[in-house]
N, C-alpha and C positions, 0 to 999 in steps of 0.2 A: 602245332606250334605256331603256324602262320596266323592263327586267329588271336593269339595272345597280344601282339602289339596293337591290333585293331581294338581289342577289348580295353586295353589300357588307355588308348586315345579317347574312347567314348567315356571312360570314367573321369578323365581329366577335363572334359568339356564343362564350362560353366552351365548352371541350371537356369533356363529361361521360362519354364512352363508356367510358373505362378506369378510372373511379373509381366504386365502388359504395358506397352509404351505407344503413344500416338501423338501426331502433330495436327494442329487445326488447319495448317496450310503446308503445302510442299514447295511452293514457289513464292518468293517475296523479294522485295528490294532491300538494299543494305540499310535503309532507314526504317524498315518495317519491324514490327514485333511479331514473334511467333509463340504460341502456347504449347508447351510440352506437358502431356498428362501421363503420369505413371500410376498404376493400380496394382495392389498386391492383396492376397487373401489373408495375410497375417494381421492379427488384431492389434498387437503392440510391437511393431518392428523397431529395430534400432534406427537412430537418426540417419537421414539420407545424406550422403557425401556428394555435394554439388561441384567439387573441385575439377572433375574431368571436363565440365562445361566451360571453364574459364578460359581455355586456350583459344577457342573460336567464337565465344559469345560474351556479350555483356549480360551479367545476371541482374535482371530488373526486379526480381521478387518471387516469392512462392507462398503458397498456403497449403495446409494439410487438412484433409477431411477424413472423418471416420464414419463409415457407413455400416448400418446393421439392418438385417432383415430377419423376421421371425415367422415361421410357418410350421404348423403341425408339431409344435414343441421343439423344433430344431432352430437354433440360432446361428446365423452366419454373419461374420464380420469382415469388412474390407477397409483398407486404408488407401486413400488417393492423394497424390501430390499434383498440384497445378503450378507449373514453373513458367515464368514469363522471361523470354530471351530476346536479344537483339544481336544479329550477326556483326562481327567486326570487319569483315571484308567480303567482297562478292566472290562468286564461284560456287562449285559443288562442295557442300560441307556435309560431313557425317556427324550426326548427333551420337556421341559415344555411349557405350554401355554404362549404366549406373548400377552400383551395388546396393541391394536392399537385404541386409542380413547375410544369408548364405546364397541368395539368389541374385540374378543379374537380368537387366532388361536387354532387349535386342537393339542393335544400332539402327538408326534411321537416316535416310538421305534427305537433304534439303538443298534446293537450287536458289541461289541468291543473285539477284540482278544488280548491276551498278546503279548509282544515282549521282546526280550532279551536285546535290546539296552538300554543304560542309557540316561538320559535327557541331561546333558551337559558334562558328563565324569568327571573324576578326574585326578589330576596331577599324572603323572607316567604311565598312561594307554597309549596304542598305539595311541589313538585319544582322544583329549579333547579340550574344548573351554573355553575361559575366556573373560570377558568384563569389561570395565571401563567407568564410567561416571564422568565428571569433577565436577559436583555439583548436588545436589538433590533438590535445591530450585531455582526457577527462576520466571521471569515475563512472562506474555503472550507475544508472538512474539519474546522473547529474545532467544539467541542461547545456546543450550546445545551441548557439544562435547562428542560423544560416540565412544569408540574404542573397536573393537572386534579382537581377535587373535585366529586362529585355529591352534593347534599343531597336527601334524601327523608324526608318526614315520614310517608309511607304505606308499607305493606309492598309489596315488589316480588315479582312472580311469578318462579319459577325460569326460567332461560334468558335473563334480561336480560343485556345485554352493553354494554360501553363500548369503542368502537374507538379505535385510536391516532390522533394527529393525522396530517395528510398534508402533505408538502412535495414538490413535483414534483422528481424526481431525487435526493432526499435519502435518507440512511440513518437509520432511526428504530429505537431499541432501548429496551425497557422497563427501567427501573431498579428491579429487585426486584419483589416481589409487591404486589398491591393491599393498601392499609391500610384497615381499617374501625374507626371510632370514633364516639362520640356528641359532639355539640356543640350548644349553645343559641345561636340566632340570633333577635334581636328578640323574646325571650321565648318562642320556640317550640323544642321539642326535635327535633333532626334526627339521623338516622344518616348518616354521611358515608363515602363510598367515594373514596379518594384513590389516584392512580397518577402516578408520575413517569416521564418519558421523556427519553432523550438523543437529540438531533437533530443530524445532521452534514450540513450543506448541501454539495452538490457543484458548484453553479453560482454565479457571481458576479452581482451586480446586485440590484435591488429585487424581492422575491418576497413572495408571500402564503402564510402558514402557515395551512392550514385546520384548524379546531378539531376535537376528537374528537366522535364522534356516539354518543349513548346511545339504544339501542333496547330496549324492554321492554314489559311489561304490568303493570297494577295487580292485586295479589293479591285486592283486594276485589271489583271488578266486571269484571275482565278487559279494561278499557279500554286501548287501545294508547297507549303513551307514547314520545315521540321528542323529543330535544333535541340541540342542537349548540352547542358553545362558539363564541364569535365568532372570526373570522379575525384574525390578527395580521400586520401588515406588517413585514418584516425587511429589513435592508440587508446584503448579503454582499460582502466585499471580496476582491480577488484575493490570492493568496499573497504575503506580504511578502518571502519569501526562499526560494530553492531551493538545496539542497546541490549539490556537484559531481556526485553520483550521480543527481540529478534528483528526489529525494523531498522532501516537505514535511511537517513534523511540528509542527503547532501544539498545544501541550499546556500543562498547569499544572505538571507535574513529570515529569522523565525520569531514570531511573537505569539504569546498566549494570553488571552483575556477571558474574563467571565463576567456575568451579570451580578448586580448587587443582590444580597439577601436581606430582606427587611428585618429590622430589629424587633419587630412585634413578636409577642409570645404566641406560639401555635399549639394546636392540640394533637394528640396521637391520631394516626391514620389520615391526617389532613395533608394532601399533597401541596408541595411548595415548588413553584416554577423556578428553574435555574438553567443557565446555558453557559457553554464553554466554546470559545472560538479560537482556532489555530490558523494563523496566516503564515504562509511560506513563500518566499521569492525564489523562483527557479525550480519549482516542483509542480507536477500535475496534481489535481485535486484527488484523483483516485489513489495516489500513493501516500496520502496523509493517514496516520494511524488513529485508532480509537482514543477518545479523550475522557470518557466517563470515569470518575474515580470509583474504586471498589466500594461496595456497600458493606454494612455490618448487620449483625443481628438486630441492633437497635435502630438502624437507619437504612432503609431500602432505597437504592438508586436505580431508576428505570429510565431507559432511553425512549423518548416519545417520537422524535424525528431527527433526521440528519440532513443538513443542507450542504451541498458542494457547489462552490462558485469559483470561476476563473476570470481573470481580467488581464489585460496587457499593460505592462509598465515599462519604464526605461531599461530595466534589467531583465526583460523577458516576461515569462509567465508568472503571475502572482495568483496563488490559489488560496482558497479559504474553506475550512471545514467547520461548521457550527453544529453542535449537538445540543438539542433541547431536552432537558432532563426533568424528571419529577422526583423530588426528595420527599419520601414518605416516612415519618417517624413511627416506630413501633412501640416506644416506651416513653416515659416522662423523664424530665431532668435536662441537663445540659449535654447535648449530643455533639459528637465530633464528626465533621465531614473531612475525610483524609485529603492531604495535599495531592496535587497533580504534578508529576515531574516528567519531562521529555528531554532526551539527549539527541542532539543533531550535530552534523558535521559542517563547520564553517569553511566554505570553499575559499574565501578570501584569505583567511588566517591559516588555513590548513590544520585545524585542530578541532577536537570535540568541544561542544559547549552545551550548557544545560539551561533550560527555560522551565519555570515552575509557577504554580499558583499555590499560595499558602492554604493551610487548612482553615475551615470555617466552623463556627459554633452555632448551634440552634438551641433555643430555650423552649422546652416543651412542657406543658402542664396539662393535667387532666381537666376535663370539662367541669365547671362549677367550683373549682378550687379558688381560694383567695390567698393573697399574700399573708405570711405569718404576722401575727400581731404580738406586741409586747404584753406578756402575761400580767405583769404588775408594774405600776409606775412608781410605787413607793413601798413602804412597809405593809400597807394594807390595814393598819390599825393605828390608833392614837395611844401613845404612851400615857399612862396615868401619872399624875403629879406625885413626885416622891419628895421626901424630906431632904435637906441639904446633906446630912451625915450619911444617910443610907445611899443617896445618889452618888456621893464621892467614893464610898466603898465599892459600889457596884461598878463604877468606872475603872477603879484600880484592878479589880478581879478580871474584868474583860481585857484590860491591857496586858495583864500577866499571861492569860491564856493565849492571847494572840502572839506574844513574844515566844512562848514555849512552842507553839505550833510552827511558827516561822523558823525557829532554830532547828527543830526536828526535820522540817522539809529541806532546809539548806544542807543539813548534814547528809541526808539521804541522797540528794541530788549530787553533792560533791563526791560521795562514795561511788555512785553509779558512773559519774563522769570519769573518775580516775580509773575505774575498772575497764571501761569500754574505750577509752581514748585511743590507746595504742592500736587496738583491733580495728577501730573505725578508720584510723589513718591508713592502715595497710590495705583496707578494702576500698577506700575512696577512689584511688586511681583506677583500680580494675573495674569498679562499678560504673564509672563514667564511660569507659570504653564499651562495656557490655550493654549499657542502656542504649547507646547509639546503635550497636549491632542488633539489639533486640527490636528497636524501632524499624530498622531497615528490613529485618527478617519478617516482622509482622506485616509490613506494607507489601512485601513481595508475595507472601502467602495469600493475603486478601486479594491482591491483583490477579493471581492465578485462579482463585476461587470465583471471582466475578467476571473474568475475561470471557469465559465460555458463555455466560449469560448475556453479556453485552453484545458479543459478536453474533449470537443467535438472534437477538432482537434486530441487529442491523441486517442479517441475512433474511429474516422474515419480512422486513420492510422492502428489500430489493425484490423478493419473490412476489409480494403483494402488488408491487408496481410493475411486475413483468419486465424487469430490466436485466437481460442476461449478462451484460458486461459486469455490472456491479455485483450481481448474484454470484458469479464465479469467484470474484475476488473475496467476497464475504464468506463464501463456502469454504475456501481454503483457510482463511483466518479462523473460522469457527472450528474446523477440523484440527488445526494445530493446537487449539486449546482443549478440544474434546479428547484428543489422544496425544497428550504432551510428551509421552515417552517414545513416540514414533516420528520418523522423518517424513513430513507431508509437505509436498511442494506442487502437486498437480492432482488432477481428477483421478488418475490411475492410482496414486498413493491413497486417496480416500477410499476407492473401491477395495483395495487390498486390506485396509484397516477395518472397513465396515463389514465385509463379507456378506453383503446383502445384494441379491440379484436385482431387486426392484430399484435400489439406489444406483446400482451399476448402470441400468438402462436409462435412468433419469439423468445421470451425469453425461452419458453419451449423447442423449437428446439435447442437453444444454450446450455441449461443445459443438454439436452439429449445427445448431442455430447460430452460434457465434461465427463459425467458419463460413456458413452460407449467407451471413448477414441478413438473416430472416427475423423480422420484427413480430412474428406471430407466436413467440414463445410465451407459455403460461407457467408460472412458478408454483401453483397451488399443490401439485402432486409432489414436487421436490420438497416443499415445506412440510407436507404431511409425512413424508418418509423420514425427514430429519427429526420431526417431533416424536415419531415412534422410537427412533434410536435413543433420544434423550429420556424417554419414558422408561427405558430398560436399565437406567443407571441405578445404583444402590439407593435405597430410600434414605432420605436425610443428607444427600450429597451436598446440597447447597447450604445446609445449616451446620456443617461440621466446624467446630471451633479451630482457630489457628493454634498451632503448637507453640508453646512458650519456651524460650531458652532459659535454662537455670543459671542463676548467678553463681560464680565461683565463691566459695567461702574463704 
């Protein structure tokens, strides 16, 4: 019986065996940073909870790596987290246990030495830092403008640097180059280094925006200098609106433009160059959606190239996406290029708005054809001269026949009009509503039919350019259209939907290059695997006609 309590205590202990934790240093100063590394053998563990670290440390950022090894037919997967921390106070600090699924890491000890330097400095000192944020409440993916200014009255040694702010999971882009100027504060002359950043949060809820860190040395005595701007608490709201295609565009202004289509008559299978440009203020270029209109059986629309451009304006980041297209007619006659409609959220007005391009018409004729000519310009013969009496009788008989024909035609039309008038009146109001519904339905069906093709072309272009960042975005967009009935938001979702071991390894390889910031990624194998998946679709998938809605009688 004495062994039972001991056995129960052993059962209640947390599991440590499969989670390893380590620090890159065991002794630091209160202004230094330390890297905590966690590693587990779980392939797809739950999200890691960093909250136990917040009591004694400033959380400066983290990244997650997924590692795999394959030997003798056996595959092994591991997940690693690298966490950057700064202690809040000197002394002996314990790095607490962190929970990873059902397992826990072991606690670690850290010795922190005091430092004389202040956190951000105060106005009037030889060196201080200040920061501004344009607003504290925003939507997911919307732009926050952050300005930081470093004031120094003493000369700084070369190599001094000011890091960007940090927001967990957010996208941060510098707005232009650093500005340098002189300013007098409290009767003291300072040289000021100012930098603006555009911040795009990706998660909703209350979050802490960590301030930039300045690291440098004094040019006079070589003394180490380190300051950090204070953290800011921000509140991020969920998207207020999502379009039918699933994208969310919170911006200050959005415009949509296209190139002119020449009025000249073209021939079948003759490509015609056409381009569409989307410009958005307050959004990064990688968040702008596809623009190409859906093609039809008579008019093929192909994406030749995509240009992404960003510049800095008065209201922050101004992004531009240009898609260069080829319009290839497959039949003759007057062909319709569908309109392009985009819905975006106006941050200034707080409401959804729509921007669109009207549909276009193309006149296509076969090679060697000529415009129709008038078959006859007159009667085609000369009437013979007739006598006056015979001519008068002939004119009267013609007039009588014409009157009888006209009377019969008017009577028939009047009867048909009376018979159908009431029925047409009843149907007219319903027809107008259903015609509008039919137009929207056809456009949505064509959009779904062509979205997969357009996103695959964009993915192929990113793979051919060996660009892993754009390739991952385009891979998720393509998969959402290839499996529209499944919820796909990550590479793991794509692996579950594809059920392909080869594609699984290639996605892991892509994500590992992204986390390691390795520029030696090659996208040819990924593109080949995607091509094999597309080849297994049912034959005639792209040529299936759109379903028409019947009119109510």
